[in-house]
PARODREN-445777 format. One record per atom (N, C-alpha, C): residue number from 1; z, x negated, y negated; atom name. Coordinates in pm, whole numbers, plus 50000, padded with zeros to 5 digits. Example, Ala and Ser with C-alpha at 12.3 -4.5 7.8 and 13.67 -1.06 7.14 Angstrom:
BEGIN
NODE	1	50780	48681	50569	N
NODE	1	50780	48770	50450	CA
NODE	1	50780	48680	50330	C
NODE	2	50708	48715	50225	N
NODE	2	50714	48633	50106	CA
NODE	2	50787	48710	49997	C
! end
This chain:
BEGIN
NODE	1	49052	49803	46450	N
NODE	1	49179	49729	46459	CA
NODE	1	49239	49748	46597	C
NODE	2	49289	49639	46656	N
NODE	2	49342	49644	46791	CA
NODE	2	49479	49710	46795	C
NODE	3	49504	49783	46904	N
NODE	3	49639	49831	46932	CA
NODE	3	49724	49710	46971	C
NODE	4	49854	49717	46947	N
NODE	4	49940	49602	46974	CA
NODE	4	50062	49644	47055	C
NODE	5	50103	49555	47145	N
NODE	5	50226	49574	47222	CA
NODE	5	50273	49438	47270	C
NODE	6	50401	49428	47302	N
NODE	6	50451	49302	47355	CA
NODE	6	50395	49273	47493	C
NODE	7	50394	49376	47579	N
NODE	7	50351	49358	47718	CA
NODE	7	50245	49462	47752	C
NODE	8	50132	49416	47803	N
NODE	8	50028	49505	47854	CA
NODE	8	50028	49496	48007	C
NODE	9	50049	49609	48073	N
NODE	9	50053	49615	48219	CA
NODE	9	49925	49684	48266	C
NODE	10	49851	49617	48350	N
NODE	10	49725	49673	48400	CA
NODE	10	49749	49732	48538	C
NODE	11	49744	49865	48548	N
NODE	11	49764	49931	48675	CA
NODE	11	49891	50015	48677	C
NODE	12	49879	50142	48720	N
NODE	12	49994	50233	48726	CA
NODE	12	50029	50266	48870	C
NODE	13	50024	50164	48956	N
NODE	13	50074	50180	49092	CA
NODE	13	50221	50142	49098	C
NODE	14	50276	50125	49218	N
NODE	14	50419	50091	49229	CA
NODE	14	50458	49966	49151	C
NODE	15	50375	49861	49157	N
NODE	15	50410	49736	49087	CA
NODE	15	50407	49757	48936	C
NODE	16	50303	49822	48885	N
NODE	16	50295	49845	48742	CA
NODE	16	50407	49934	48691	C
NODE	17	50439	50038	48767	N
NODE	17	50548	50128	48727	CA
NODE	17	50683	50059	48733	C
NODE	18	50698	49964	48827	N
NODE	18	50823	49889	48834	CA
NODE	18	50842	49804	48709	C
NODE	19	50736	49732	48670	N
NODE	19	50743	49654	48546	CA
NODE	19	50774	49745	48428	C
NODE	20	50703	49856	48418	N
NODE	20	50719	49946	48304	CA
NODE	20	50861	50004	48299	C
NODE	21	50918	50038	48414	N
NODE	21	51052	50097	48417	CA
NODE	21	51157	50000	48367	C
NODE	22	51145	49873	48406	N
NODE	22	51241	49772	48360	CA
NODE	22	51226	49749	48210	C
NODE	23	51103	49739	48162	N
NODE	23	51080	49718	48019	CA
NODE	23	51127	49840	47939	C
NODE	24	51103	49958	47994	N
NODE	24	51145	50081	47928	CA
NODE	24	51297	50086	47914	C
NODE	25	51367	50045	48021	N
NODE	25	51514	50048	48018	CA
NODE	25	51573	49945	47923	C
NODE	26	51500	49836	47898	N
NODE	26	51550	49730	47810	CA
NODE	26	51489	49736	47671	C
NODE	27	51413	49843	47643	N
NODE	27	51356	49868	47510	CA
NODE	27	51258	49760	47466	C
NODE	28	51189	49700	47560	N
NODE	28	51083	49605	47528	CA
NODE	28	50952	49682	47512	C
NODE	29	50880	49667	47402	N
NODE	29	50755	49739	47383	CA
NODE	29	50652	49704	47490	C
NODE	30	50590	49805	47548	N
NODE	30	50495	49785	47657	CA
NODE	30	50394	49899	47656	C
NODE	31	50287	49879	47730	N
NODE	31	50191	49986	47757	CA
NODE	31	50134	49962	47895	C
NODE	32	50112	50070	47970	N
NODE	32	50047	50063	48100	CA
NODE	32	49904	50115	48085	C
NODE	33	49807	50036	48125	N
NODE	33	49667	50073	48116	CA
NODE	33	49617	50105	48256	C
NODE	34	49585	50230	48280	N
NODE	34	49543	50276	48414	CA
NODE	34	49400	50331	48406	C
NODE	35	49314	50282	48495	N
NODE	35	49173	50319	48486	CA
NODE	35	49144	50461	48535	C
NODE	36	49232	50519	48616	N
NODE	36	49209	50654	48667	CA
NODE	36	49287	50755	48584	C
NODE	37	49278	50881	48624	N
NODE	37	49344	50988	48549	CA
NODE	37	49487	51013	48594	C
NODE	38	49536	50942	48695	N
NODE	38	49669	50966	48749	CA
NODE	38	49738	50836	48784	C
NODE	39	49869	50842	48796	N
NODE	39	49944	50729	48850	CA
NODE	39	49929	50726	49002	C
NODE	40	49952	50609	49059	N
NODE	40	49950	50593	49206	CA
NODE	40	49818	50636	49267	C
NODE	41	49707	50603	49202	N
NODE	41	49575	50645	49253	CA
NODE	41	49549	50584	49390	C
NODE	42	49589	50460	49412	N
NODE	42	49568	50396	49542	CA
NODE	42	49641	50471	49652	C
NODE	43	49765	50513	49623	N
NODE	43	49846	50580	49725	CA
NODE	43	49795	50720	49755	C
NODE	44	49706	50773	49673	N
NODE	44	49647	50904	49703	CA
NODE	44	49542	50892	49814	C
NODE	45	49496	50770	49842	N
NODE	45	49397	50746	49947	CA
NODE	45	49454	50671	50066	C
NODE	46	49551	50585	50040	N
NODE	46	49606	50499	50144	CA
NODE	46	49757	50518	50150	C
NODE	47	49816	50496	50268	N
NODE	47	49751	50463	50394	CA
NODE	47	49667	50579	50447	C
NODE	48	49564	50545	50523	N
NODE	48	49472	50646	50570	CA
NODE	48	49540	50747	50661	C
NODE	49	49641	50701	50734	N
NODE	49	49714	50791	50823	CA
NODE	49	49813	50880	50751	C
NODE	50	49835	50856	50620	N
NODE	50	49921	50935	50534	CA
NODE	50	50068	50935	50575	C
NODE	51	50108	50842	50658	N
NODE	51	50249	50831	50693	CA
NODE	51	50291	50688	50664	C
NODE	52	50390	50670	50576	N
NODE	52	50435	50537	50539	CA
NODE	52	50509	50472	50656	C
NODE	53	50502	50339	50660	N
NODE	53	50574	50267	50766	CA
NODE	53	50685	50182	50706	C
NODE	54	50728	50217	50586	N
NODE	54	50839	50150	50519	CA
NODE	54	50959	50244	50515	C
NODE	55	51077	50185	50512	N
NODE	55	51200	50261	50533	CA
NODE	55	51240	50343	50411	C
NODE	56	51293	50462	50437	N
NODE	56	51349	50547	50333	CA
NODE	56	51480	50604	50387	C
NODE	57	51579	50515	50402	N
NODE	57	51707	50556	50460	CA
NODE	57	51800	50601	50349	C
NODE	58	51823	50730	50341	N
NODE	58	51902	50786	50231	CA
NODE	58	52052	50782	50258	C
NODE	59	52091	50774	50382	N
NODE	59	52234	50775	50417	CA
NODE	59	52267	50644	50488	C
NODE	60	52354	50564	50427	N
NODE	60	52386	50432	50483	CA
NODE	60	52534	50421	50518	C
NODE	61	52609	50531	50509	N
NODE	61	52751	50528	50545	CA
NODE	61	52841	50520	50423	C
NODE	62	52961	50572	50439	N
NODE	62	53058	50572	50330	CA
NODE	62	53107	50430	50301	C
NODE	63	53129	50402	50174	N
NODE	63	53186	50274	50135	CA
NODE	63	53088	50159	50127	C
NODE	64	52962	50183	50156	N
NODE	64	52863	50076	50148	CA
NODE	64	52829	50047	50001	C
NODE	65	52797	49921	49974	N
NODE	65	52767	49882	49837	CA
NODE	65	52627	49928	49798	C
NODE	66	52602	49929	49666	N
NODE	66	52469	49965	49618	CA
NODE	66	52365	49866	49668	C
NODE	67	52402	49738	49676	N
NODE	67	52307	49637	49726	CA
NODE	67	52271	49664	49872	C
NODE	68	52370	49707	49952	N
NODE	68	52342	49739	50092	CA
NODE	68	52248	49859	50101	C
NODE	69	52274	49960	50020	N
NODE	69	52188	50078	50021	CA
NODE	69	52047	50044	49976	C
NODE	70	52037	49953	49878	N
NODE	70	51905	49916	49826	CA
NODE	70	51820	49848	49932	C
NODE	71	51883	49773	50022	N
NODE	71	51806	49705	50127	CA
NODE	71	51742	49804	50224	C
NODE	72	51790	49929	50224	N
NODE	72	51735	50030	50313	CA
NODE	72	51644	50129	50239	C
NODE	73	51624	50104	50111	N
NODE	73	51539	50190	50030	CA
NODE	73	51420	50107	49983	C
NODE	74	51307	50123	50050	N
NODE	74	51191	50039	50023	CA
NODE	74	51092	50104	49925	C
NODE	75	51127	50218	49869	N
NODE	75	51030	50290	49787	CA
NODE	75	51074	50312	49642	C
NODE	76	51202	50328	49618	N
NODE	76	51248	50365	49486	CA
NODE	76	51221	50254	49385	C
NODE	77	51184	50295	49263	N
NODE	77	51159	50204	49154	CA
NODE	77	51291	50172	49084	C
NODE	78	51321	50044	49068	N
NODE	78	51443	50004	49000	CA
NODE	78	51441	50051	48855	C
NODE	79	51555	50093	48807	N
NODE	79	51572	50140	48669	CA
NODE	79	51497	50270	48641	C
NODE	80	51445	50336	48745	N
NODE	80	51371	50461	48724	CA
NODE	80	51467	50578	48710	C
NODE	81	51415	50690	48661	N
NODE	81	51497	50808	48641	CA
NODE	81	51522	50886	48768	C
NODE	82	51447	50858	48873	N
NODE	82	51462	50930	49001	CA
NODE	82	51458	50828	49115	C
NODE	83	51504	50871	49233	N
NODE	83	51491	50789	49353	CA
NODE	83	51401	50861	49453	C
NODE	84	51350	50785	49548	N
NODE	84	51261	50844	49647	CA
NODE	84	51332	50951	49729	C
NODE	85	51463	50936	49747	N
NODE	85	51537	51034	49826	CA
NODE	85	51545	51170	49758	C
NODE	86	51511	51177	49629	N
NODE	86	51503	51306	49562	CA
NODE	86	51380	51384	49606	C
NODE	87	51285	51314	49668	N
NODE	87	51158	51377	49705	CA
NODE	87	51138	51385	49857	C
NODE	88	51204	51299	49930	N
NODE	88	51194	51303	50076	CA
NODE	88	51315	51235	50137	C
NODE	89	51364	51292	50245	N
NODE	89	51472	51229	50320	CA
NODE	89	51426	51185	50458	C
NODE	90	51297	51189	50480	N
NODE	90	51243	51137	50606	CA
NODE	90	51249	50986	50606	C
NODE	91	51278	50930	50723	N
NODE	91	51288	50784	50733	CA
NODE	91	51153	50719	50707	C
NODE	92	51046	50781	50755	N
NODE	92	50910	50737	50725	CA
NODE	92	50840	50851	50652	C
NODE	93	50850	50854	50521	N
NODE	93	50800	50970	50447	CA
NODE	93	50648	50978	50445	C
NODE	94	50599	51096	50412	N
NODE	94	50456	51118	50397	CA
NODE	94	50410	51053	50266	C
NODE	95	50290	50998	50267	N
NODE	95	50239	50930	50148	CA
NODE	95	50229	51023	50029	C
NODE	96	50200	51151	50053	N
NODE	96	50190	51246	49942	CA
NODE	96	50325	51262	49870	C
NODE	97	50434	51249	49945	N
NODE	97	50566	51257	49882	CA
NODE	97	50591	51135	49793	C
NODE	98	50540	51021	49836	N
NODE	98	50552	50900	49754	CA
NODE	98	50469	50913	49626	C
NODE	99	50351	50971	49637	N
NODE	99	50268	50996	49519	CA
NODE	99	50341	51088	49421	C
NODE	100	50403	51192	49474	N
NODE	100	50478	51286	49389	CA
NODE	100	50592	51212	49318	C
NODE	101	50661	51125	49390	N
NODE	101	50770	51049	49331	CA
NODE	101	50720	50956	49221	C
NODE	102	50614	50880	49250	N
NODE	102	50562	50786	49150	CA
NODE	102	50509	50859	49028	C
NODE	103	50452	50975	49047	N
NODE	103	50403	51054	48934	CA
NODE	103	50520	51097	48845	C
NODE	104	50633	51132	48907	N
NODE	104	50752	51170	48829	CA
NODE	104	50806	51051	48751	C
NODE	105	50805	50933	48814	N
NODE	105	50849	50812	48744	CA
NODE	105	50759	50785	48624	C
NODE	106	50627	50797	48645	N
NODE	106	50531	50767	48539	CA
NODE	106	50539	50866	48423	C
NODE	107	50590	50986	48450	N
NODE	107	50589	51091	48348	CA
NODE	107	50675	51057	48226	C
NODE	108	50771	50967	48242	N
NODE	108	50858	50931	48129	CA
NODE	108	50823	50793	48074	C
NODE	109	50717	50733	48123	N
NODE	109	50675	50601	48077	CA
NODE	109	50550	50612	47989	C
NODE	110	50522	50506	47918	N
NODE	110	50405	50507	47830	CA
NODE	110	50285	50454	47907	C
NODE	111	50206	50546	47959	N
NODE	111	50089	50512	48040	CA
NODE	111	49965	50568	47971	C
NODE	112	49866	50484	47951	N
NODE	112	49739	50527	47897	CA
NODE	112	49641	50542	48013	C
NODE	113	49608	50667	48048	N
NODE	113	49519	50694	48161	CA
NODE	113	49373	50688	48117	C
NODE	114	49285	50684	48216	N
NODE	114	49140	50676	48191	CA
NODE	114	49107	50560	48099	C
NODE	115	49179	50449	48118	N
NODE	115	49159	50331	48035	CA
NODE	115	49129	50212	48126	C
NODE	116	49006	50182	48139	N
NODE	116	48963	50073	48228	CA
NODE	116	48957	49942	48150	C
NODE	117	49023	49839	48199	N
NODE	117	49020	49708	48135	CA
NODE	117	48887	49640	48172	C
NODE	118	48809	49609	48072	N
NODE	118	48676	49551	48093	CA
NODE	118	48677	49399	48086	C
NODE	119	48765	49343	48002	N
NODE	119	48771	49198	47987	CA
NODE	119	48907	49159	47928	C
NODE	120	48952	49039	47964	N
NODE	120	49076	48984	47910	CA
NODE	120	49044	48849	47849	C
NODE	121	49082	48832	47724	N
NODE	121	49063	48705	47654	CA
NODE	121	49201	48645	47630	C
NODE	122	49231	48538	47703	N
NODE	122	49364	48479	47696	CA
NODE	122	49373	48382	47578	C
NODE	123	49481	48395	47501	N
NODE	123	49504	48303	47390	CA
NODE	123	49571	48176	47437	C
NODE	124	49574	48075	47351	N
NODE	124	49636	47946	47381	CA
NODE	124	49756	47924	47290	C
NODE	125	49858	47855	47343	N
NODE	125	49975	47825	47264	CA
NODE	125	50088	47924	47286	C
NODE	126	50209	47885	47245	N
NODE	126	50328	47967	47269	CA
NODE	126	50323	48101	47197	C
NODE	127	50269	48102	47077	N
NODE	127	50268	48225	46997	CA
NODE	127	50135	48299	47004	C
NODE	128	50048	48257	47095	N
NODE	128	49915	48319	47103	CA
NODE	128	49925	48459	47161	C
NODE	129	49834	48545	47123	N
NODE	129	49827	48680	47176	CA
NODE	129	49700	48692	47259	C
NODE	130	49707	48776	47362	N
NODE	130	49594	48799	47450	CA
NODE	130	49526	48929	47411	C
NODE	131	49397	48934	47428	N
NODE	131	49318	49050	47389	CA
NODE	131	49260	49115	47514	C
NODE	132	49283	49244	47529	N
NODE	132	49228	49321	47640	CA
NODE	132	49128	49421	47583	C
NODE	133	49004	49409	47626	N
NODE	133	48901	49503	47584	CA
NODE	133	48889	49611	47692	C
NODE	134	48910	49734	47653	N
NODE	134	48913	49844	47749	CA
NODE	134	48806	49947	47714	C
NODE	135	48793	50045	47801	N
NODE	135	48697	50153	47779	CA
NODE	135	48740	50245	47666	C
NODE	136	48864	50228	47617	N
NODE	136	48915	50313	47509	CA
NODE	136	48976	50230	47397	C
NODE	137	48914	50118	47368	N
NODE	137	48960	50038	47257	CA
NODE	137	49013	49902	47299	C
NODE	138	49069	49831	47203	N
NODE	138	49116	49694	47222	CA
NODE	138	49268	49690	47208	C
NODE	139	49330	49611	47296	N
NODE	139	49476	49591	47290	CA
NODE	139	49505	49443	47270	C
NODE	140	49605	49415	47189	N
NODE	140	49653	49279	47168	CA
NODE	140	49797	49271	47218	C
NODE	141	49824	49174	47307	N
NODE	141	49955	49166	47373	CA
NODE	141	50003	49022	47378	C
NODE	142	50134	49006	47376	N
NODE	142	50194	48874	47395	CA
NODE	142	50192	48834	47541	C
NODE	143	50211	48933	47630	N
NODE	143	50213	48907	47774	CA
NODE	143	50123	49009	47844	C
NODE	144	50055	48965	47949	N
NODE	144	49970	49051	48030	CA
NODE	144	50019	49047	48174	C
NODE	145	50041	49165	48232	N
NODE	145	50082	49176	48372	CA
NODE	145	49968	49244	48449	C
NODE	146	49909	49174	48543	N
NODE	146	49804	49231	48627	CA
NODE	146	49870	49289	48752	C
NODE	147	49882	49421	48756	N
NODE	147	49946	49490	48869	CA
NODE	147	49842	49575	48941	C
NODE	148	49729	49515	48968	N
NODE	148	49616	49588	49024	CA
NODE	148	49604	49573	49175	C
NODE	149	49689	49491	49237	N
NODE	149	49679	49474	49382	CA
NODE	149	49561	49387	49419	C
NODE	150	49529	49387	49548	N
NODE	150	49419	49306	49600	CA
NODE	150	49311	49395	49657	C
NODE	151	49187	49353	49642	N
NODE	151	49074	49425	49700	CA
NODE	151	49030	49351	49825	C
NODE	152	49047	49410	49944	N
NODE	152	49009	49339	50067	CA
NODE	152	48858	49322	50076	C
NODE	153	48818	49210	50132	N
NODE	153	48676	49184	50153	CA
NODE	153	48633	49237	50289	C
NODE	154	48511	49287	50302	N
NODE	154	48465	49334	50433	CA
NODE	154	48451	49216	50529	C
NODE	155	48472	49239	50659	N
NODE	155	48460	49128	50754	CA
NODE	155	48317	49079	50760	C
NODE	156	48296	48948	50779	N
NODE	156	48160	48897	50793	CA
NODE	156	48097	48947	50921	C
NODE	157	47966	48955	50921	N
NODE	157	47896	49008	51038	CA
NODE	157	47919	48922	51161	C
NODE	158	47955	48793	51140	N
NODE	158	47972	48702	51254	CA
NODE	158	48093	48736	51340	C
NODE	159	48184	48825	51289	N
NODE	159	48304	48852	51366	CA
NODE	159	48274	48929	51493	C
NODE	160	48163	49004	51495	N
NODE	160	48134	49093	51607	CA
NODE	160	48111	49013	51734	C
NODE	161	48183	49045	51842	N
NODE	161	48162	48973	51968	CA
NODE	161	48027	49006	52029	C
NODE	162	47979	48914	52114	N
NODE	162	47849	48934	52178	CA
NODE	162	47848	49056	52267	C
NODE	163	47966	49098	52313	N
NODE	163	47971	49209	52408	CA
NODE	163	47953	49345	52341	C
NODE	164	47947	49348	52208	N
NODE	164	47933	49477	52141	CA
NODE	164	47798	49540	52174	C
NODE	165	47800	49669	52196	N
NODE	165	47677	49741	52229	CA
NODE	165	47598	49767	52101	C
NODE	166	47468	49790	52114	N
NODE	166	47386	49816	51995	CA
NODE	166	47435	49936	51913	C
NODE	167	47504	50031	51976	N
NODE	167	47550	50150	51905	CA
NODE	167	47685	50131	51838	C
NODE	168	47747	50014	51857	N
NODE	168	47879	49990	51800	CA
NODE	168	47872	49990	51648	C
NODE	169	47977	50041	51584	N
NODE	169	47984	50047	51439	CA
NODE	169	48110	49976	51392	C
NODE	170	48103	49921	51272	N
NODE	170	48220	49856	51214	CA
NODE	170	48253	49920	51079	C
NODE	171	48383	49926	51049	N
NODE	171	48429	49985	50924	CA
NODE	171	48532	49894	50862	C
NODE	172	48537	49891	50730	N
NODE	172	48649	49828	50663	CA
NODE	172	48758	49934	50646	C
NODE	173	48877	49891	50610	N
NODE	173	48986	49987	50591	CA
NODE	173	48953	50085	50480	C
NODE	174	48877	50038	50380	N
NODE	174	48846	50123	50265	CA
NODE	174	48750	50236	50300	C
NODE	175	48655	50211	50394	N
NODE	175	48558	50315	50425	CA
NODE	175	48579	50374	50564	C
NODE	176	48704	50362	50613	N
NODE	176	48736	50413	50746	CA
NODE	176	48719	50565	50749	C
NODE	177	48645	50619	50847	N
NODE	177	48621	50764	50849	CA
NODE	177	48749	50843	50873	C
NODE	178	48753	50961	50817	N
NODE	178	48868	51049	50835	CA
NODE	178	48863	51115	50973	C
NODE	179	48980	51132	51031	N
NODE	179	48991	51205	51156	CA
NODE	179	49020	51351	51126	C
NODE	180	48983	51439	51217	N
NODE	180	49012	51579	51201	CA
NODE	180	49163	51599	51200	C
NODE	181	49217	51662	51096	N
NODE	181	49362	51675	51082	CA
NODE	181	49424	51759	51192	C
NODE	182	49350	51856	51243	N
NODE	182	49406	51946	51345	CA
NODE	182	49408	51882	51482	C
NODE	183	49300	51809	51516	N
NODE	183	49287	51755	51652	CA
NODE	183	49313	51605	51662	C
NODE	184	49306	51534	51548	N
NODE	184	49320	51389	51553	CA
NODE	184	49200	51320	51614	C
NODE	185	49086	51389	51621	N
NODE	185	48966	51336	51684	CA
NODE	185	48860	51301	51580	C
NODE	186	48768	51216	51619	N
NODE	186	48650	51183	51538	CA
NODE	186	48542	51134	51632	C
NODE	187	48415	51166	51605	N
NODE	187	48307	51128	51697	CA
NODE	187	48300	50979	51723	C
NODE	188	48328	50897	51624	N
NODE	188	48310	50753	51643	CA
NODE	188	48412	50693	51740	C
NODE	189	48526	50761	51762	N
NODE	189	48628	50702	51848	CA
NODE	189	48653	50783	51975	C
NODE	190	48596	50900	51988	N
NODE	190	48626	50985	52102	CA
NODE	190	48591	50917	52234	C
NODE	191	48694	50886	52312	N
NODE	191	48680	50822	52443	CA
NODE	191	48609	50688	52435	C
NODE	192	48620	50620	52320	N
NODE	192	48559	50489	52300	CA
NODE	192	48666	50381	52297	C
NODE	193	48624	50257	52323	N
NODE	193	48713	50143	52303	CA
NODE	193	48697	50094	52160	C
NODE	194	48807	50077	52091	N
NODE	194	48805	50039	51950	CA
NODE	194	48882	49909	51932	C
NODE	195	48824	49815	51857	N
NODE	195	48890	49690	51823	CA
NODE	195	48935	49696	51679	C
NODE	196	49062	49665	51656	N
NODE	196	49119	49661	51521	CA
NODE	196	49144	49514	51488	C
NODE	197	49080	49463	51384	N
NODE	197	49093	49323	51347	CA
NODE	197	49214	49307	51255	C
NODE	198	49314	49234	51303	N
NODE	198	49436	49214	51225	CA
NODE	198	49558	49267	51300	C
NODE	199	49676	49226	51254	N
NODE	199	49801	49272	51316	CA
NODE	199	49907	49296	51210	C
NODE	200	49862	49342	51094	N
NODE	200	49955	49376	50988	CA
NODE	200	49981	49525	50984	C
NODE	201	50038	49572	50873	N
NODE	201	50075	49713	50862	CA
NODE	201	49956	49806	50881	C
NODE	202	49845	49777	50813	N
NODE	202	49730	49867	50822	CA
NODE	202	49671	49867	50962	C
NODE	203	49676	49752	51032	N
NODE	203	49624	49746	51168	CA
NODE	203	49705	49835	51262	C
NODE	204	49837	49829	51252	N
NODE	204	49919	49913	51338	CA
NODE	204	49906	50060	51301	C
NODE	205	49887	50086	51172	N
NODE	205	49866	50223	51129	CA
NODE	205	49738	50280	51190	C
NODE	206	49629	50201	51184	N
NODE	206	49502	50247	51241	CA
NODE	206	49513	50263	51392	C
NODE	207	49579	50169	51459	N
NODE	207	49597	50180	51604	CA
NODE	207	49674	50306	51640	C
NODE	208	49776	50338	51559	N
NODE	208	49854	50459	51584	CA
NODE	208	49767	50583	51566	C
NODE	209	49680	50581	51466	N
NODE	209	49593	50695	51440	CA
NODE	209	49496	50719	51555	C
NODE	210	49446	50609	51613	N
NODE	210	49335	50620	51708	CA
NODE	210	49378	50625	51854	C
NODE	211	49505	50605	51883	N
NODE	211	49545	50591	52023	CA
NODE	211	49524	50719	52104	C
NODE	212	49525	50836	52038	N
NODE	212	49501	50962	52110	CA
NODE	212	49354	50994	52121	C
NODE	213	49273	50936	52033	N
NODE	213	49130	50964	52029	CA
NODE	213	49051	50868	52116	C
NODE	214	49086	50740	52108	N
NODE	214	49010	50636	52178	CA
NODE	214	49058	50620	52322	C
NODE	215	48969	50562	52405	N
NODE	215	49011	50531	52542	CA
NODE	215	49104	50410	52543	C
NODE	216	49085	50318	52448	N
NODE	216	49173	50202	52433	CA
NODE	216	49157	50148	52292	C
NODE	217	49267	50096	52237	N
NODE	217	49265	50032	52106	CA
NODE	217	49312	49889	52124	C
NODE	218	49229	49793	52084	N
NODE	218	49260	49651	52099	CA
NODE	218	49291	49592	51962	C
NODE	219	49412	49538	51946	N
NODE	219	49448	49468	51823	CA
NODE	219	49410	49321	51839	C
NODE	220	49324	49272	51754	N
NODE	220	49277	49133	51761	CA
NODE	220	49334	49058	51643	C
NODE	221	49408	48950	51671	N
NODE	221	49477	48879	51564	CA
NODE	221	49472	48729	51588	C
NODE	222	49493	48653	51480	N
NODE	222	49503	48508	51492	CA
NODE	222	49638	48465	51546	C
NODE	223	49735	48557	51554	N
NODE	223	49868	48524	51604	CA
NODE	223	49858	48485	51751	C
NODE	224	49918	48373	51787	N
NODE	224	49910	48324	51925	CA
NODE	224	50040	48340	52002	C
NODE	225	50150	48361	51933	N
NODE	225	50278	48373	52002	CA
NODE	225	50314	48519	52017	C
NODE	226	50352	48557	52137	N
NODE	226	50382	48697	52166	CA
NODE	226	50516	48706	52237	C
NODE	227	50578	48820	52228	N
NODE	227	50705	48844	52297	CA
NODE	227	50704	48985	52352	C
NODE	228	50777	49009	52459	N
NODE	228	50786	49142	52518	CA
NODE	228	50903	49217	52457	C
NODE	229	50880	49337	52412	N
NODE	229	50989	49421	52365	CA
NODE	229	51047	49496	52485	C
NODE	230	51155	49573	52467	N
NODE	230	51218	49639	52582	CA
NODE	230	51124	49727	52663	C
NODE	231	51019	49779	52599	N
NODE	231	50928	49866	52673	CA
NODE	231	50821	49787	52748	C
NODE	232	50823	49653	52732	N
NODE	232	50725	49571	52802	CA
NODE	232	50593	49558	52731	C
NODE	233	50587	49600	52605	N
NODE	233	50464	49590	52528	CA
NODE	233	50466	49461	52449	C
NODE	234	50353	49391	52446	N
NODE	234	50348	49264	52377	CA
NODE	234	50331	49286	52227	C
NODE	235	50423	49227	52149	N
NODE	235	50418	49235	52003	CA
NODE	235	50419	49094	51947	C
NODE	236	50346	49068	51840	N
NODE	236	50349	48934	51781	CA
NODE	236	50486	48903	51725	C
NODE	237	50531	48779	51746	N
NODE	237	50662	48739	51697	CA
NODE	237	50668	48745	51545	C
NODE	238	50554	48736	51479	N
NODE	238	50555	48740	51333	CA
NODE	238	50577	48881	51280	C
NODE	239	50580	48981	51369	N
NODE	239	50605	49118	51328	CA
NODE	239	50727	49168	51404	C
NODE	240	50848	49134	51360	N
NODE	240	50969	49171	51433	CA
NODE	240	50974	49321	51461	C
NODE	241	50980	49355	51588	N
NODE	241	50988	49494	51635	CA
NODE	241	50866	49575	51596	C
NODE	242	50770	49511	51526	N
NODE	242	50647	49572	51476	CA
NODE	242	50675	49673	51367	C
NODE	243	50579	49701	51281	N
NODE	243	50601	49803	51179	CA
NODE	243	50640	49936	51243	C
NODE	244	50744	49997	51189	N
NODE	244	50798	50124	51239	CA
NODE	244	50849	50111	51382	C
NODE	245	50854	49991	51440	N
NODE	245	50894	49977	51579	CA
NODE	245	50795	50047	51671	C
NODE	246	50668	50049	51630	N
NODE	246	50573	50133	51701	CA
NODE	246	50531	50076	51836	C
NODE	247	50552	49946	51859	N
NODE	247	50505	49891	51987	CA
NODE	247	50567	49964	52105	C
NODE	248	50695	49999	52094	N
NODE	248	50760	50062	52209	CA
NODE	248	50718	50207	52228	C
NODE	249	50624	50255	52145	N
NODE	249	50574	50391	52164	CA
NODE	249	50428	50390	52211	C
NODE	250	50374	50271	52235	N
NODE	250	50237	50260	52282	CA
NODE	250	50238	50209	52426	C
NODE	251	50140	50247	52503	N
NODE	251	50134	50198	52639	CA
NODE	251	50089	50052	52639	C
NODE	252	50132	49970	52738	N
NODE	252	50101	49827	52735	CA
NODE	252	49952	49797	52727	C
NODE	253	49867	49884	52783	N
NODE	253	49725	49852	52782	CA
NODE	253	49658	49884	52650	C
NODE	254	49730	49945	52556	N
NODE	254	49666	49982	52429	CA
NODE	254	49657	49864	52335	C
NODE	255	49762	49782	52326	N
NODE	255	49765	49672	52231	CA
NODE	255	49742	49540	52304	C
NODE	256	49633	49477	52277	N
NODE	256	49602	49350	52344	CA
NODE	256	49559	49249	52239	C
NODE	257	49582	49120	52270	N
NODE	257	49538	49015	52180	CA
NODE	257	49396	48976	52216	C
! end
């Protein structure tokens, strides 16, 4: 016999925990199905640099509204029992602190761990129920929320420029090698020129990680419009001030289109 709930949430990351917290606060029956043994499994590996580039501003001034304060808090789960500022007051907190916070949020929610969703059979009609077949039984739900995030695809081999040397190596963000924590060095980047494909958060994070190890880090993006920030470093207009405002902390020759 299938287990039953009004809402089945697949994934116990920030998105899944946000859904669960709101449903928990409004007494709507729900269950979170998480394939790993812990909440926030993705955040235990990423970002690779282990330093978040989203804001955690705990002090916004006297007399400010809750809505104003919320615009400066990019991590806390709405309707949760705790806020991120209970775990870190750094403006750019360490990812491990975020994992600790999300684990505390999950501790009061109904999460079924080690439960991998194998198949979803969607019903038809207004009163139809959906069936989720998992590694630990079957669930029947009125609503299904897929909070599993996106899996990036590896770049095609054609992206490599002709100028690449035979010894050049390419990595996806998922299999990016770890740098030595004490020295910030790694054999693949030591005194090498490194190209980072993309100009989003992960690209700037990787560039920040490698700028002390590599001889140069080149950010390659489809963005064609650029602007100079006060430090004279070119940043894409689509990334206002760049994530963490990091452009003004890099030398002009490090970031190139």
